[in-house]
C-alpha positions in Angstrom: 97.1 217.2 101.1 99.2 218.9 98.2 98.6 216.9 95.1 101.9 215.4 94.5 101.3 213.8 98.0 97.8 212.5 96.9 98.9 210.9 93.5 101.5 208.8 95.2 98.9 207.5 98.2 96.7 206.2 95.2 99.7 204.7 94.0 100.6 202.6 97.2 96.8 202.0 97.8 96.7 200.3 94.3 99.9 198.4 95.2 98.3 196.7 98.3 96.5 194.3 96.6 98.9 193.2 94.1 101.6 192.4 97.1 98.9 190.9 99.0 97.9 188.5 95.7 101.9 188.1 95.0 102.0 186.3 98.8 98.9 183.8 97.9 100.0 180.5 96.5 98.6 179.7 92.8 95.7 177.6 92.2 96.8 174.4 92.3 95.4 170.9 91.1 96.4 167.6 92.9 95.1 164.3 92.2 94.0 161.7 95.1 94.5 158.4 94.0 93.1 155.2 96.4 92.2 151.4 96.2 89.2 152.3 98.4 86.1 154.1 98.3 84.7 157.4 99.4 82.8 155.9 102.5 86.3 155.3 104.6 88.1 158.3 103.7 86.8 160.9 105.8 89.8 160.9 108.4 92.2 160.7 105.6 90.4 163.7 103.5 90.5 165.4 106.5 93.9 165.5 108.0 94.9 166.0 104.2 93.0 169.0 104.0 94.0 170.8 107.0 98.1 169.5 106.1 97.5 171.6 102.7 96.0 174.5 104.0 99.0 175.1 106.0 100.6 176.2 103.1 97.6 178.4 102.3 95.8 176.1 100.0 92.3 175.5 100.4 89.8 173.1 98.5 87.3 175.2 96.4 89.5 178.5 96.5 93.0 177.8 95.1 93.0 174.2 95.0 91.1 171.5 93.2 91.1 167.7 94.3 90.7 165.5 91.3 89.7 162.1 93.2 90.3 158.7 91.6 88.8 155.8 93.7 89.3 151.8 92.7 86.5 150.5 95.1 88.7 147.8 96.1 89.3 146.4 92.7 93.3 147.2 92.7 93.4 145.9 89.0 92.0 149.5 88.0 94.7 151.5 89.8 97.0 151.9 86.4 94.2 152.9 84.7 93.5 155.4 87.3 96.8 156.8 87.8 97.1 157.0 84.2 94.8 159.3 84.0 95.6 161.8 86.5 98.9 162.1 84.3 96.8 163.0 81.7 94.7 165.6 83.9 98.4 167.1 84.3 97.8 167.1 88.1 100.6 169.0 89.9 101.0 166.0 92.6 99.8 162.7 93.5 98.4 161.6 96.7 98.4 157.9 96.5 96.5 156.7 99.8 98.1 153.2 100.2 100.8 150.9 98.8 99.5 149.7 95.8 98.2 153.4 94.8 101.8 154.9 95.4 103.1 151.7 92.8 100.6 152.4 90.5 101.3 156.2 90.7 105.4 155.5 90.6 104.7 153.5 87.5 102.7 155.8 85.6 105.2 158.8 86.0 108.6 160.1 87.1 108.0 163.7 86.6 104.7 164.3 88.7 105.6 164.2 92.3 104.0 161.3 94.6 103.1 161.6 98.2 102.1 158.3 99.9 100.7 157.5 102.8 101.8 153.5 103.1 101.6 151.1 106.4 104.0 148.9 105.0 108.0 149.3 104.3 108.3 151.5 101.6 112.0 150.7 100.6 110.9 147.1 101.1 108.3 147.9 98.7 110.4 149.6 96.0 108.8 153.0 96.2 112.1 154.9 97.3 115.4 153.5 97.6 116.2 155.1 100.7 113.7 156.6 103.9 116.3 159.7 104.7 116.8 160.3 100.5 114.0 159.0 98.7 115.5 160.3 95.2 113.1 160.5 92.2 109.6 161.5 92.3 108.2 159.4 95.2 108.2 160.5 99.1 105.6 160.5 101.9 104.5 158.9 104.9 105.2 155.6 106.4 102.3 154.7 108.9 103.9 151.5 110.0 100.3 150.1 110.5 101.4 147.1 108.9 104.4 146.5 110.6 102.4 146.7 114.3 100.5 143.1 113.5 103.4 141.2 116.3 102.3 144.4 118.9 98.5 143.5 118.0 99.2 139.9 118.7 100.8 140.8 121.8 97.8 142.7 123.1 95.7 140.2 122.4 97.8 137.3 124.5 97.9 140.5 127.4 94.2 140.0 127.0 93.9 136.2 126.8 97.0 134.8 128.4 95.7 131.4 127.8 94.5 131.6 124.4 96.3 129.8 122.4 94.9 130.0 118.8 94.4 133.2 117.0 93.5 134.1 113.6 94.7 136.8 110.8 92.5 138.5 108.7 94.2 139.6 105.4 93.1 140.7 102.3 95.0 138.2 99.8 94.6 141.2 96.7 97.4 143.1 98.8 100.8 143.0 97.4 104.3 141.9 100.0 101.9 139.8 102.5 104.6 137.7 103.2 106.6 139.7 105.5 103.9 140.4 107.3 102.6 137.4 107.7 106.0 136.0 108.5 106.3 138.8 111.4 102.9 137.9 113.1 103.7 134.2 113.0 107.0 134.4 114.5 105.9 136.4 117.2 103.0 134.2 117.4 105.8 130.9 118.1 107.9 133.4 120.9 104.3 133.5 122.8 103.6 129.6 122.5 100.7 129.9 120.4 99.5 129.6 116.6 97.8 131.5 114.2 95.4 130.9 110.8 95.6 132.8 108.4 91.8 133.5 106.6 91.8 135.2 103.4 88.9 137.8 102.5 88.5 140.1 99.4 84.8 140.8 99.6 82.0 141.2 102.1 81.1 137.9 101.5 84.1 136.8 102.5 84.6 138.6 105.0 81.1 137.6 107.2 82.4 133.4 106.0 86.1 134.1 107.3 84.2 135.3 110.6 81.8 132.1 110.7 84.9 129.8 109.4 86.9 131.0 112.7 84.2 130.6 115.0 83.1 127.2 113.9 87.4 126.8 114.2 86.8 128.0 118.0 89.8 130.4 117.2 90.1 132.3 120.6 90.7 135.9 119.3 91.4 137.8 115.7 93.7 140.3 114.6 92.7 142.3 111.3 95.2 143.5 109.0 95.6 146.6 107.6 93.7 147.2 104.1 91.3 149.4 102.7 88.9 147.0 102.0 88.9 146.3 105.6 89.3 150.3 106.8 85.6 150.5 104.5 84.3 147.5 106.5 85.0 147.9 110.2 81.2 148.5 110.8 80.7 145.0 109.4 83.7 143.6 111.2 83.0 144.8 114.6 79.6 143.9 114.3 80.6 140.0 113.1 83.0 139.7 115.8 80.5 140.9 118.0 77.7 138.1 117.3 80.9 135.5 116.9 81.9 136.2 120.8 85.6 136.7 119.3 87.6 139.0 120.8 89.0 141.3 117.9 92.0 143.9 117.4 92.0 146.2 114.3 94.2 148.6 112.4 92.1 151.8 113.2 91.0 153.6 116.0 87.4 153.8 114.2 87.2 150.2 114.8 86.6 150.7 118.6 84.8 154.0 118.1 82.1 152.0 116.6 81.8 148.8 118.8 85.0 147.1 118.0 87.0 145.9 121.3 90.7 147.1 120.6 92.6 149.1 118.1 96.3 149.9 117.9 97.4 152.5 115.4 99.2 155.5 114.3 96.8 158.4 114.9 95.5 158.6 111.2 94.4 162.5 111.4 98.1 163.4 112.0 99.6 161.0 109.7 97.4 162.3 106.7 97.8 166.0 108.3 101.7 164.9 107.6 100.9 164.1 104.0 99.1 167.5 103.5 102.1 169.5 104.8 104.3 167.6 102.3 101.9 168.3 99.6 102.0 171.9 100.2 105.4 172.0 100.5 105.8 170.9 97.4 103.3 173.0 95.7 105.4 176.1 97.5 108.4 175.1 95.3 110.5 172.1 97.1 111.7 168.9 95.6 110.1 165.7 96.4 113.3 164.1 96.3 114.7 166.0 99.0 111.9 164.9 101.5 112.8 162.4 103.9 109.8 159.5 104.3 108.2 160.5 107.6 107.5 158.0 110.3 105.2 158.2 113.4 106.8 158.6 116.4 103.2 157.9 118.7 100.5 155.3 118.4 97.2 155.2 120.2 95.8 151.7 122.1 92.0 151.9 122.3 90.1 149.7 124.3 86.2 149.5 124.3 85.7 148.6 128.0 81.8 148.4 127.3 82.6 145.9 124.1 84.8 144.2 126.7 81.6 143.7 129.7 79.3 142.3 126.6 82.3 139.9 125.4 82.2 138.7 129.2 86.2 139.7 129.5 87.6 141.2 132.2 90.2 143.3 131.2 93.9 143.1 133.2 94.2 146.4 135.1 97.7 146.4 133.5 96.5 146.3 130.1 94.2 149.1 131.5 96.9 151.0 132.6 98.7 150.9 128.8 95.5 152.4 126.9 95.5 156.3 125.7 91.9 155.9 125.1 89.2 153.7 127.1 86.0 153.6 125.9 83.1 153.3 128.8 
């Protein structure tokens, strides 16, 4: 090989690592803000990491995630959001509506990507789903809005039932809308709903004891991070009280609960991660429309139904996406 060609080859070889590095995303720091705790975040974090990885960001390699857990103390969220702003994270991921509102208040410049079960426009997070504007966008899982559907599924299971319970966390903002919708659905079915507040583990126990004493036919669990972190406790109480119960998370039926109806948790969180990755790659949050799921999962735990002495109608079984034997 001629000397000139050899030197040219060395130059090209030296350029390869530089070109490869230029194609790799630079290191980034995102903040994860939630009113919940680590124990209930496995699905969310798995989906988030998967979505971000699709843009080339891998935690521990070129991505750092700063976690802020309020552990059901909603009053801490503003402080935790401000701490992430001071940390100068590139993007804030807000795990539910209350966290998103705290993040939006804390900053108008750092992009905020939320996961919320309620109406993002009604909550004041964005001005429009298609054109959110500002620094906030995300995924509306519609989980809160599915209360009437869950009540309807319980009514199909127990067509003679007249009295239902709705377990809510009174610390969650904007409860009036979801409660009003489920009351309207109950009236259309010719039944009534008793609202029971629970904001602590002890109050969850007391709520089930109260509902059992009153002879409530079945219970709908309203979405909140507190209940999300206590699904094993809730499924155990439902079994002990012999009260058919439907929840907002597939995990509920996996740990022994009777029924669940919800969007796919992993997939919706993967979409949050995809949005975060796109923003880290340079896209503007104001130009990313708020996404909504187009598929929901209905799961029945048939073993639990047998334990409760309930025969699930074939028409209801036919609607189920998953039947746990």
